[in-house]
C-alpha positions in Angstrom: 308.9 181.0 -163.7 307.5 180.0 -167.0 304.1 178.3 -166.9 303.7 175.0 -168.8 301.6 171.9 -168.8 302.9 168.4 -168.7 299.5 167.0 -169.5 297.2 167.9 -172.4 295.5 171.3 -171.8 291.9 170.7 -170.8 289.7 170.9 -173.9 286.8 172.6 -172.1 287.1 175.7 -169.9 284.9 173.8 -167.4 286.8 170.6 -166.5 289.5 171.3 -164.0 289.1 170.0 -160.4 292.5 170.6 -159.0 295.9 171.8 -160.1 299.4 171.2 -158.8 302.9 172.3 -159.7 305.3 169.5 -160.7 308.9 169.2 -159.7 309.8 170.7 -163.1 307.8 173.8 -162.3 304.9 173.0 -164.6 301.2 173.1 -163.8 299.4 169.8 -164.0 295.6 169.6 -164.1 293.3 167.1 -162.5 290.4 166.8 -164.9 287.0 167.4 -163.3 285.2 164.4 -164.8 288.1 162.1 -163.8 287.8 163.4 -160.2 284.0 163.0 -160.1 284.2 159.4 -161.4 287.1 158.6 -159.2 285.3 159.8 -156.1 282.1 158.1 -157.2 283.7 154.7 -157.6 285.6 154.9 -154.4 282.6 156.2 -152.4 280.5 153.3 -153.8 283.2 150.8 -152.8 283.2 152.2 -149.2 279.4 152.3 -149.1 279.1 148.7 -150.3 280.1 147.6 -146.8 276.7 148.6 -145.5 274.6 148.3 -148.7 274.8 152.0 -149.7 277.0 151.7 -152.8 274.4 153.4 -155.1 274.0 156.4 -152.7 277.8 156.7 -152.3 278.3 156.6 -156.1 275.8 159.4 -156.8 277.1 161.5 -154.0 280.6 161.3 -155.4 279.4 162.0 -159.0 277.6 165.2 -158.0 279.7 166.4 -155.1 281.8 168.9 -157.2 279.3 169.6 -159.9 279.6 173.3 -159.1 283.2 173.2 -160.3 281.8 173.3 -163.9 280.7 176.9 -163.1 282.7 179.2 -165.3 283.4 181.4 -162.3 285.1 178.6 -160.5 287.1 177.7 -163.6 288.3 181.3 -163.9 289.2 181.3 -160.2 291.3 178.1 -160.4 293.2 179.3 -163.4 294.0 182.6 -161.9 295.0 181.1 -158.6 297.1 178.4 -160.2 298.9 180.4 -162.8 297.3 178.7 -165.8 296.4 182.1 -167.2 298.0 184.5 -164.8 301.8 184.3 -164.9 302.4 185.8 -161.4 299.4 184.2 -159.6 300.0 181.5 -157.0 297.7 179.5 -154.8 298.9 181.4 -151.7 298.1 184.8 -153.1 295.0 187.0 -152.8 293.2 185.2 -155.6 292.8 182.2 -153.3 290.5 184.2 -151.0 288.0 184.9 -153.8 286.5 181.5 -153.4 283.5 180.3 -155.5 280.8 178.2 -153.8 281.1 174.9 -155.7 279.2 172.6 -153.4 275.7 174.1 -153.4 275.0 173.5 -157.1 275.3 169.7 -156.7 273.0 169.8 -153.6 270.3 171.7 -155.6 270.7 169.4 -158.6 270.2 166.3 -156.3 266.9 167.8 -155.0 265.8 168.8 -158.5 266.5 165.3 -159.8 265.1 163.1 -157.0 262.8 165.3 -155.0 262.6 164.7 -151.3 265.1 161.7 -151.3 267.5 164.1 -153.0 267.8 166.0 -149.7 269.9 163.1 -148.5 272.5 163.9 -151.1 272.0 167.6 -150.6 273.2 167.4 -147.0 276.2 165.4 -148.0 277.2 167.5 -151.0 276.6 170.9 -149.4 278.7 169.8 -146.4 281.6 168.0 -148.0 284.0 170.8 -147.1 282.5 172.7 -144.2 280.7 169.8 -142.6 277.1 168.5 -142.5 274.7 171.5 -142.2 271.6 172.1 -140.2 268.3 172.2 -142.1 267.2 175.3 -140.2 269.4 178.0 -138.5 268.6 177.6 -134.8 271.8 178.8 -133.0 274.5 181.3 -133.7 277.8 179.9 -134.7 276.4 176.9 -136.7 276.8 178.4 -140.2 274.3 178.7 -143.0 271.3 176.3 -143.2 270.7 173.9 -146.0 267.3 175.4 -146.5 268.9 178.8 -147.3 271.5 177.3 -149.5 269.0 175.3 -151.6 267.4 178.7 -152.6 270.6 179.8 -154.3 269.4 178.4 -157.7 271.7 180.9 -159.6 274.6 178.7 -158.7 273.1 175.7 -160.4 272.0 177.8 -163.4 275.6 179.0 -164.0 276.8 175.4 -163.7 274.3 174.0 -166.2 275.0 176.8 -168.7 278.1 174.8 -169.8 278.0 171.6 -171.8 277.9 168.7 -169.3 277.2 165.1 -170.5 273.7 163.8 -169.7 275.3 160.6 -168.3 276.8 162.7 -165.6 273.7 164.7 -164.8 270.9 162.1 -164.9 270.5 159.1 -162.7 267.7 157.1 -161.1 267.4 157.5 -157.4 267.9 154.3 -155.4 265.2 153.3 -152.8 265.4 155.2 -149.5 265.7 152.0 -147.5 267.5 153.2 -144.3 268.9 150.7 -141.9 267.1 151.1 -138.6 264.3 153.3 -140.2 263.6 156.7 -138.7 265.8 156.2 -135.6 268.8 155.1 -137.7 268.5 157.9 -140.3 271.1 160.3 -138.9 273.8 157.6 -138.4 273.2 156.3 -141.9 273.6 159.7 -143.3 276.8 160.3 -141.4 278.1 157.0 -142.6 277.4 158.0 -146.2 279.0 161.4 -145.5 282.1 159.5 -144.2 282.3 157.5 -147.5 282.0 160.7 -149.6 284.6 162.8 -147.7 287.1 160.0 -147.4 286.8 159.2 -151.1 287.2 162.9 -151.9 290.3 163.2 -149.7 291.8 160.0 -151.1 291.2 160.7 -154.8 292.5 164.3 -154.4 295.5 163.0 -152.4 296.4 160.5 -155.1 296.6 163.3 -157.6 298.2 166.0 -155.4 300.7 163.8 -153.5 301.2 160.4 -155.0 304.0 159.6 -152.5 301.8 160.3 -149.5 299.1 158.2 -151.0 301.5 155.2 -151.4 302.1 155.2 -147.6 298.6 154.2 -146.9 297.7 150.6 -146.1 300.1 147.7 -146.1 299.3 146.6 -142.5 299.7 142.9 -141.5 296.5 140.9 -141.6 294.6 140.1 -138.4 295.6 136.4 -138.6 299.2 137.5 -138.3 298.4 139.8 -135.4 296.6 137.1 -133.6 299.6 134.7 -133.9 301.9 137.5 -132.6 299.5 138.1 -129.7 299.4 134.4 -128.8 303.2 134.1 -128.8 303.4 137.2 -126.5 300.8 135.8 -124.1 302.5 132.4 -124.0 305.9 134.0 -123.3 304.4 136.1 -120.6 302.6 133.1 -118.9 305.9 131.2 -118.8 307.8 134.1 -117.2 305.4 134.8 -114.3 305.3 132.8 -111.1 302.5 130.3 -110.4 300.1 132.1 -108.1 296.3 132.1 -107.5 296.0 135.5 -109.2 298.0 134.5 -112.2 295.9 131.3 -112.5 292.7 133.4 -112.4 294.1 135.7 -115.1 294.9 132.7 -117.3 291.4 131.4 -116.9 289.9 134.8 -117.8 292.0 134.8 -120.9 290.8 131.3 -121.9 287.2 132.3 -121.4 287.6 135.4 -123.6 289.2 133.4 -126.4 286.4 130.8 -126.3 283.6 133.4 -126.3 285.3 135.2 -129.2 283.8 132.5 -131.5 280.2 133.2 -130.4 277.9 135.1 -132.7 278.4 138.9 -133.0 276.5 141.4 -130.8 277.0 142.9 -127.4 279.3 141.3 -124.9 280.3 142.2 -121.3 283.6 141.4 -119.6 283.0 141.8 -115.9 286.4 141.4 -114.2 287.6 143.1 -111.0 290.5 145.4 -111.2 293.8 143.5 -111.5 292.2 140.6 -113.4 293.9 141.4 -116.7 290.9 142.9 -118.6 293.0 144.8 -121.1 294.9 141.9 -122.6 292.0 139.5 -122.2 289.7 141.9 -124.0 292.1 142.1 -126.9 292.2 138.3 -127.0 288.4 138.2 -127.4 288.5 140.9 -130.0 291.1 139.2 -132.2 289.4 135.8 -131.9 286.0 137.3 -132.7 287.3 139.4 -135.6 288.8 136.3 -137.3 285.8 134.1 -136.6 283.4 136.6 -138.2 285.3 138.5 -140.8 285.7 141.8 -138.9 288.2 144.2 -140.2 289.7 146.0 -137.2 289.7 146.3 -133.4 288.9 149.7 -131.8 289.9 150.0 -128.2 288.2 153.0 -126.5 289.6 154.4 -123.3 287.9 157.1 -121.1 290.9 159.3 -120.3 293.9 160.6 -122.2 295.9 160.2 -118.9 295.9 156.4 -119.4 295.7 156.0 -123.2 299.5 156.2 -123.6 299.9 153.3 -121.2 297.5 151.0 -123.0 298.7 152.0 -126.5 302.3 151.3 -125.4 301.2 147.8 -124.2 299.6 147.1 -127.6 302.4 148.7 -129.6 304.9 146.5 -127.7 303.0 143.5 -129.1 301.8 144.6 -132.5 304.3 147.3 -133.5 303.2 149.7 -136.2 299.8 148.0 -136.7 298.6 150.1 -133.7 297.3 153.6 -134.3 296.9 155.9 -131.3 294.4 158.7 -131.8 293.8 161.4 -129.2 294.4 165.1 -128.7 297.5 164.9 -126.5 299.5 162.5 -128.7 303.3 163.0 -128.5 304.5 163.2 -132.1 307.7 161.2 -131.2 305.3 158.2 -131.2 304.0 159.0 -134.7 305.2 157.9 -138.1 304.2 159.4 -141.5 301.9 156.4 -142.0 300.3 156.5 -138.6 299.5 160.2 -139.1 297.7 159.2 -142.3 295.8 156.4 -140.6 294.4 158.7 -137.8 292.7 160.6 -140.5 290.4 157.7 -141.5 291.3 154.8 -139.1 292.3 152.3 -141.8 294.8 150.5 -139.5 293.9 147.1 -138.0 294.1 148.2 -134.3 293.0 151.7 -133.1 293.5 153.0 -129.6 291.4 156.1 -129.0 289.5 158.0 -126.3 285.8 158.1 -125.5 285.8 161.8 -126.5 287.3 161.1 -129.9 285.1 158.0 -130.5 281.7 159.2 -129.5 282.1 162.9 -130.6 283.0 161.5 -134.0 279.8 159.4 -134.1 277.8 162.6 -133.5 280.1 165.0 -135.5 279.3 167.3 -138.4 282.9 168.2 -139.4 284.5 166.4 -142.3 287.7 165.6 -140.3 285.7 163.9 -137.5 283.3 162.1 -139.7 285.8 160.8 -142.3 286.7 157.7 -140.3 283.2 156.5 -139.5 282.8 154.0 -142.4 285.8 152.2 -141.1 283.8 151.3 -138.0 281.7 148.9 -140.2 282.7 145.3 -139.4 284.8 146.1 -136.4 285.1 145.0 -132.8 284.8 147.9 -130.4 286.1 147.5 -126.9 284.7 150.1 -124.4 287.2 150.0 -121.6 285.9 151.2 -118.2 282.3 151.2 -119.6 280.9 152.6 -116.4 282.4 156.0 -117.4 280.0 156.5 -120.3 278.9 160.1 -119.8 275.4 159.9 -118.1 274.0 163.1 -119.6 274.6 161.7 -123.1 273.8 158.1 -122.3 270.6 157.7 -124.3 272.0 158.9 -127.7 275.2 156.9 -127.0 273.2 153.7 -126.4 271.0 154.4 -129.4 274.0 154.7 -131.7 275.6 151.6 -130.3 272.4 149.6 -130.9 272.4 150.9 -134.5 276.1 149.9 -135.1 275.5 146.4 -133.8 272.2 145.8 -135.6 273.1 147.3 -139.0 276.8 147.9 -139.4 278.4 144.6 -138.4 279.9 146.0 -135.2 280.5 143.9 -132.1 280.7 145.8 -128.8 282.5 144.6 -125.7 281.7 146.4 -122.4 284.8 145.9 -120.3 284.8 147.0 -116.6 284.9 145.9 -113.0 281.7 147.8 -112.4 279.2 147.1 -115.1 276.6 149.9 -115.5 272.9 149.1 -115.6 272.3 149.6 -119.3 269.2 147.4 -119.8 265.9 148.9 -121.0 263.9 150.2 -118.1 260.3 151.5 -117.8 258.5 153.3 -115.0 255.6 151.8 -113.1 253.4 153.7 -115.5 255.0 152.1 -118.6 257.1 155.2 -119.6 260.5 154.3 -121.0 263.3 155.5 -118.7 266.1 154.1 -120.8 266.1 152.5 -124.3 268.9 150.2 -123.3 271.1 147.4 -124.6 269.5 144.0 -125.0 270.9 140.5 -125.2 274.3 141.4 -123.7 276.3 138.2 -123.3 278.6 137.9 -120.3 282.0 136.4 -121.1 282.8 135.2 -117.6 281.0 132.0 -116.6 280.6 132.9 -112.9 281.4 136.6 -112.3 280.3 136.3 -108.6 282.8 133.5 -107.9 285.5 135.5 -109.7 284.8 138.6 -107.6 285.0 136.4 -104.5 288.3 134.9 -105.6 289.8 138.3 -106.4 288.7 140.0 -103.2 291.9 141.7 -102.1 290.6 144.5 -99.8 288.4 145.3 -96.8 286.2 148.3 -97.3 285.5 150.4 -94.2 282.4 152.6 -94.5 281.6 155.6 -92.3 279.4 154.7 -89.3 277.3 157.8 -90.2 277.2 159.0 -93.8 276.0 162.4 -92.5 279.0 163.0 -90.1 282.0 164.5 -91.9 285.6 164.5 -90.8 287.7 167.7 -90.8 290.8 167.9 -93.1 293.0 168.2 -90.0 291.6 165.0 -88.4 291.9 163.2 -91.8 295.5 164.3 -92.2 296.3 163.0 -88.7 294.9 159.6 -89.7 296.8 159.5 -93.0 300.1 160.3 -91.1 299.7 157.0 -89.3 300.5 155.1 -92.5 303.9 155.0 -94.2 302.4 154.3 -97.7 298.9 155.5 -98.5 296.9 156.9 -101.3 294.2 159.5 -100.4 291.7 160.5 -103.2 289.5 163.6 -102.9 286.9 165.1 -105.2 288.4 168.4 -106.4 291.7 170.1 -107.1 291.2 172.5 -104.3 290.6 169.8 -101.8 293.7 168.0 -102.9 295.8 171.1 -102.3 294.3 171.8 -98.9 294.8 168.3 -97.6 298.3 168.1 -99.1 299.2 171.3 -97.1 298.4 169.6 -93.8 300.6 166.5 -94.5 304.4 166.0 -93.8 307.0 167.3 -96.3 307.6 164.8 -99.0 303.9 163.9 -99.5 303.2 163.7 -103.2 300.4 165.7 -104.9 298.5 164.7 -108.1 295.8 166.7 -109.9 295.0 168.2 -113.3 296.5 171.5 -112.2 299.8 169.7 -113.1 300.5 169.4 -116.8 300.5 166.0 -118.4 304.3 165.7 -118.5 304.5 166.6 -114.8 301.8 164.0 -113.9 303.6 161.3 -115.9 306.9 162.0 -114.2 305.3 161.9 -110.7 303.4 158.7 -111.4 306.6 157.1 -112.6 308.3 158.2 -109.4 305.4 156.8 -107.3 305.7 153.4 -109.0 309.5 153.3 -108.5 309.0 154.0 -104.7 306.3 151.4 -104.4 308.3 148.7 -106.2 311.3 149.0 -103.9 309.2 149.3 -100.7 310.0 152.9 -100.0 307.3 154.8 -98.0 305.2 157.1 -100.1 302.1 159.2 -99.3 300.0 160.5 -102.1 297.1 162.9 -102.2 295.3 162.9 -105.6 292.1 163.7 -107.4 290.2 161.0 -109.2 292.6 161.0 -112.2 294.4 158.0 -110.7 291.3 155.8 -110.6 291.0 154.5 -114.1 293.8 152.4 -115.5 296.8 153.9 -113.5 298.6 150.9 -112.2 299.4 151.8 -108.6 299.5 149.3 -105.8 299.1 150.8 -102.2 298.5 148.8 -99.0 296.0 151.5 -97.8 293.6 153.8 -99.8 291.4 156.5 -98.4 288.5 157.7 -100.7 286.3 160.7 -100.2 282.6 159.8 -100.5 281.7 159.6 -104.2 279.9 157.4 -106.7 280.2 153.7 -105.9 282.0 153.1 -109.2 284.6 155.7 -108.2 285.0 154.0 -104.8 285.5 150.6 -106.6 288.1 152.2 -108.9 289.9 153.6 -105.9 289.9 150.1 -104.3 291.6 148.9 -107.5 294.7 150.9 -106.5 294.9 148.9 -103.2 296.7 145.5 -102.9 296.4 145.3 -106.7 298.9 142.4 -107.0 297.5 140.5 -103.9 300.8 140.7 -102.0 298.8 141.2 -98.7 296.0 139.1 -97.4 293.8 142.2 -97.5 294.4 145.8 -98.3 292.5 148.5 -96.4 290.1 150.9 -98.2 288.6 153.6 -96.0 285.6 155.7 -97.3 285.3 159.0 -95.5 282.8 161.9 -95.6 284.8 165.1 -96.4 284.1 168.4 -94.7 282.3 169.6 -97.8 280.0 167.8 -100.3 281.0 166.8 -103.8 280.6 169.5 -106.4 277.1 170.1 -107.6 275.9 168.0 -110.6 276.9 164.5 -111.5 279.4 164.0 -108.7 277.0 165.1 -105.9 274.2 163.0 -107.3 276.5 160.0 -107.6 277.6 160.4 -103.9 274.0 160.6 -102.8 273.1 157.4 -104.7 276.1 155.7 -103.0 274.6 156.5 -99.6 271.2 155.3 -100.7 272.7 152.0 -102.0 275.0 151.3 -99.0 273.2 152.7 -96.0 272.2 149.7 -93.8 273.4 147.2 -96.4 275.1 144.0 -95.1 278.0 142.3 -96.8 280.6 143.5 -99.3 279.8 147.0 -100.4 281.6 146.4 -103.7 279.4 143.4 -104.7 278.0 143.2 -108.3 274.5 143.6 -106.8 275.5 146.9 -105.2 276.7 148.3 -108.5 273.4 147.3 -110.3 271.3 149.1 -107.6 273.7 152.1 -107.6 273.5 152.6 -111.4 269.8 152.2 -111.6 269.3 154.8 -108.9 271.8 157.1 -110.5 270.4 156.9 -114.1 266.8 157.3 -112.9 267.8 160.6 -111.3 269.7 161.8 -114.4 268.5 163.4 -117.7 270.1 160.9 -120.0 269.7 163.2 -123.1 270.2 166.6 -121.5 271.1 168.3 -124.8 268.2 166.8 -126.7 270.5 165.2 -129.2 268.0 162.5 -130.2 265.4 165.1 -131.0 267.7 167.2 -133.1 268.6 164.1 -135.2 265.2 162.6 -135.6 263.9 163.4 -139.2 260.4 164.5 -139.9 258.5 163.8 -143.1 260.6 166.5 -144.8 263.9 165.0 -143.7 264.8 168.1 -141.6 267.7 167.4 -139.3 270.0 169.6 -137.2 273.4 168.0 -137.7 275.6 170.9 -136.8 273.7 171.9 -133.7 273.7 168.3 -132.4 277.4 168.1 -133.0 278.0 171.4 -131.2 276.0 170.3 -128.2 277.5 166.8 -128.0 280.6 167.7 -126.0 281.6 165.0 -123.5 284.1 167.4 -121.9 283.0 170.9 -121.4 285.3 173.0 -123.6 284.7 176.3 -121.7 287.8 177.8 -120.1 291.3 178.2 -121.4 294.5 176.2 -121.8 297.7 177.7 -120.4 301.2 176.5 -121.3 303.4 176.2 -118.3 307.2 176.2 -117.7 307.5 172.8 -116.0 311.0 171.4 -115.7 311.6 167.8 -114.6 315.0 169.0 -113.3 317.2 172.0 -113.5 318.9 170.7 -116.7 315.7 170.1 -118.6 315.1 173.0 -120.9 312.8 171.3 -123.4 309.8 173.5 -122.7 311.8 176.7 -123.2 313.2 175.4 -126.5 309.6 174.5 -127.7 308.3 177.9 -126.6 311.1 179.7 -128.4 310.3 177.8 -131.6 306.6 178.7 -131.2 307.5 182.4 -130.8 309.8 182.3 -133.8 307.9 180.1 -136.3 304.3 180.0 -135.1 302.2 176.9 -134.4 302.6 173.7 -136.4 300.9 170.4 -135.9 303.9 168.5 -134.4 304.9 171.5 -132.2 301.5 172.0 -130.7 301.2 168.3 -129.9 304.6 168.5 -128.1 303.4 171.6 -126.2 300.1 169.9 -125.2 302.1 167.9 -122.7 302.8 171.2 -120.9 299.3 172.6 -120.9 296.9 173.1 -118.0 293.1 173.8 -118.4 291.8 176.5 -116.2 288.4 178.1 -115.8 287.6 181.4 -117.4 287.6 183.0 -113.9 291.1 181.7 -113.1 292.3 182.6 -116.6 291.2 186.2 -116.1 293.0 186.4 -112.7 296.2 185.1 -114.3 296.0 187.8 -117.0 295.2 190.5 -114.5 298.1 189.5 -112.3 300.4 189.5 -115.4 301.3 185.9 -114.8 300.7 184.8 -118.4 301.4 186.3 -121.8 300.0 185.7 -125.3 303.0 184.7 -127.4 300.9 183.8 -130.5 297.3 184.8 -131.2 295.2 182.7 -128.8 298.2 180.9 -127.2 298.9 181.9 -123.6 302.1 181.0 -121.7 303.3 181.4 -118.2 305.6 184.4 -118.1 309.3 183.6 -117.8 310.6 184.2 -114.3 307.2 183.8 -112.5 306.6 181.2 -109.8 303.0 180.6 -110.6 303.8 177.0 -111.6 305.0 175.0 -108.6 307.2 171.9 -108.9 305.0 170.0 -106.5 301.5 171.4 -106.8 301.4 172.5 -110.4 299.6 175.7 -111.4 299.2 177.9 -108.3 295.6 179.2 -108.6 293.8 181.3 -106.1 291.6 178.9 -104.3 289.2 181.6 -103.2 287.2 181.2 -106.4 283.5 180.8 -107.3 282.2 177.2 -106.9 281.8 176.9 -110.7 285.5 177.6 -111.2 286.5 174.7 -108.9 287.4 172.1 -111.5 287.1 168.6 -110.3 290.2 166.7 -111.3 
């Protein structure tokens, strides 16, 4: 194909940032100075939201300075076809990349000295992610210190004629919000401005049609009106009852408190009190009263995020963006896929993993959205599930967001954790906590009393366990009952002792299987059909089940309360029955076993309702005092010394809420004999390889297994690798059961016994 240009050929050999081929088959150049100025102006605009426009502007101006390097200009011409007729972006020339980010980082330090290191981190990392200052661990890439020694890259860049206006600038004052403790978050916010501006400016050149899809969402005023209409219609359609009257009053209090000054709020409402919609009412009212830009609703588990997102999408339509790893692409549009990149929609529904790991991330794709948290309302649903071993860095970053970035945080839960600052009797700080948290509900104790719908039966002796056989005999006495145990293996063992037709739920079942089973349970309950269920804790947060009787293995008090929330949920009985039992083996070592022990310490010999608010306060204080709240030393890695030496990439690598060890296996689950969707998807994967939409579809059919179990499945030839790194259940095998899910050998080491 003949090469041509439909723009003026660049005058200098050193001023091309990007190239694209037009519909007519011609090459079009994105001039480098245009790109640098475009990114600088946009990054400044984004940084203006938190007073960092000058830093954003300079980061944008110098981020691609290394593209002036003649070696880079030769590379881009050869790769694009400007000067090599048969060369294309996809060919071998593309692999001969030229480092174009280090030069700008070195130039920033040369120009501004120590403050220039701020820009050096951002510029050096704007493609590969924020670097560490020092190389501490394998797998974290090159250090910034090493890269700043590659002065030959800057020498080659400055050998060409570059305007002084581009190269010289006065450094703004290093006035960091929050001082030393806020430094790392401020830098990640700046990094977010730079990488989003770089993506957006490049996208506007490379794909103008894609760029035009961004934005255009309805204003929050319109969404609040839509929400009010929905709530009024719902109120007029439900019968008058004590519970519905209480829900109406909770909603009213949330709307009234929404006009209070920004900061930290708590919404302490028992399960079944309508926290999800009332929390949204507060968030919308608060956003409009104080000029906030969006609402971010954070949910602990992917297993319940679809349910919440569907509720909000039914009210607000396309203004809702759902962002998590197991998203079904049938729920996506072209515009929603763009919004998940930088969260520019008015309502975001996401997971705790996505939210908090982004706040401690180093990668560009994770950090890109952070600047859009400025001036937002963040609702932390089921706040008691904040991961305890990362609790201190999480609370630190929440304090920074509220104090310096215009964020209001709502802690929404039936079991409020004890997050206030605490010191030991010797004055040592145990927890740098949240201060001045304003409770929305006027009298939570009275509300708890009004919404008491269960009787909780505790063991007479917390040290006397019950056998699985004896427990199964007790369960058989009830026609409809939910029994919750602590591990997958326990769920399988108890299920085997119960009558045929008993339903099993655990994470050894793929997501699609669990969704189908939960829908079947709800259908049976709604029509009064008998249904017995044995489950792990995956049903405890946000899964709307309503059983007359719930049995719960001894666990953390918050887990027991969540289990009680699946009992007599709608108040159809005078009281539901919740029975806490001591299983024949203790909870798994670590967090679950410590939580169970603190439950015993809290409840043993205690009079009155074991699920009182006072009980939760004592439980969480005992639990947190016995937990290393920054086990991975995240705060230490991100605290700058006098030389601004931070370990961004190591901190991001260690900040993993869910342990990503083990492997995912795709299973051949069929809802019925005629459902061949999984086979069709696997055939397409085998033929065409992985694509974004296909892998998201297939995620609904994945099961996570330990390394030990994965090796056993391989050794037994139960799984095959149909694409590099993608393992699938072999066709014709029976390793996946239509009731139990993936049939793993239960005679495994304790560490391989995954808990849900």
